N, C-alpha and C positions, 0 to 999 in steps of 0.2 A: 504494500500500500504506500502510495506517495503522499507525503504531507505537503501542505501549501507552504511555500517559502515566504517568509516575512522579511521585512527590512532589518530586523534586529535579531541577533542570536541570544540564547539564554545567558551567555557570558556577558554580552554587552548590556543586556537588561539588568543583570545583577550588579555590573559596574555602575550603571546609571543610578540604581537604587542606593548603592554605597555612596556615590557622589552626592545624591540628594540628602541622605542621612547625615553625611559629614557637613554639608553646607548648613543644614538645620541645626546640627550640634554646635557649630561655630557661632551661628546667629544666637542660639540660646545662651552660649557662654558669654557673648558680648552683652546681651540683655542682662544676664545675672551680674556681670561685672559693673554695668552702669547702675543697676539697682543697689548693689553693695556700696558703690561710691556715694550714691545719694543718701543712703541711710547713715553710713559712718563718716562720710567725707574724708576717708582715709584711702590711700592707694592700696591696691591688691598686693599682698605680700608674695614674695617669691615662693614660699612654702605652699601657700594656697594655690598658686598657679601650677606648681609641680603636682599637687594632689589632683587637680582637675585634669591635667595632661595624662597622669597615670590612669585615671578613670576612663578617659577617652581611648587610650591605647588598649586597655582591657576590652573595651567595646569593639575596637577594630581588630583585635587579635584573630578573630574567626576568618577574616579576609586576608590574613598575612600582610597587613600594613600597619604602620604606626605614624603618629603625628610628631612633627619636629617644629618647635617654635624657633624662628630665626629673627635676629634683630637687624633692621635696616639702618645703617649708620647715619646717612644723611637726613632721613626723616625722623629718626629716633622713635620708630614704631616697630612693632612685631608683626610678622606674617607667618602663616602656617604652611608647612609642606607636608604632603602625604607621601610616605616613602614605602616602597615594596620591601618586605623583609628579606626575600631571597636574593634579588638582584641589586638591592640598595639604590634602585632607580627612583627618581622623583616622579611620582604619578601626577600630582597636582600641587599648585601653589595658590594659596588664598590670602590676600589678593596676589595676582601675578607680580613677580619681582620686576619684570620689564615695565609694567604699568607704574610701579612705585618709583623706578629709576626715572621714567619720563616725567612723573609728577615732581620729583625732586629737582630735575633739570629745569622744569618750567618755573617752579617757585624761585629757584636761584636766578633765573633770567629776569623774572618780574622784579625781584629784589634789586638787581643791578639797575634796572630802568627806573625804579621808584627812588632808590636811595642815592643815586648819582646826582650831583649838583650840575646845573647847566650854566 
């Protein structure tokens, strides 16, 4: 019996579900961080962030991936990378490092135009 071929395979569908779940988890983490900052008016501690990352990695362990928080030096912001456990390949960056680099370059350029005396 021949089954109908669809545009996506089960592997792609499961990856899309993983990506959606990860995006939702990151959004939820950001919302929780904002709520925590509003309540305490204190920055999130490194220990608390490590605890959240540990929990996210446990959640992602079934898909053989883990989260890695990296610091963007020019923007002084963190971004998330999803890394494959086996190949150590970066699957996704949230937000993309290229976008952050472009944003940093634009803010630097705008700063030069505004701060420069004529």
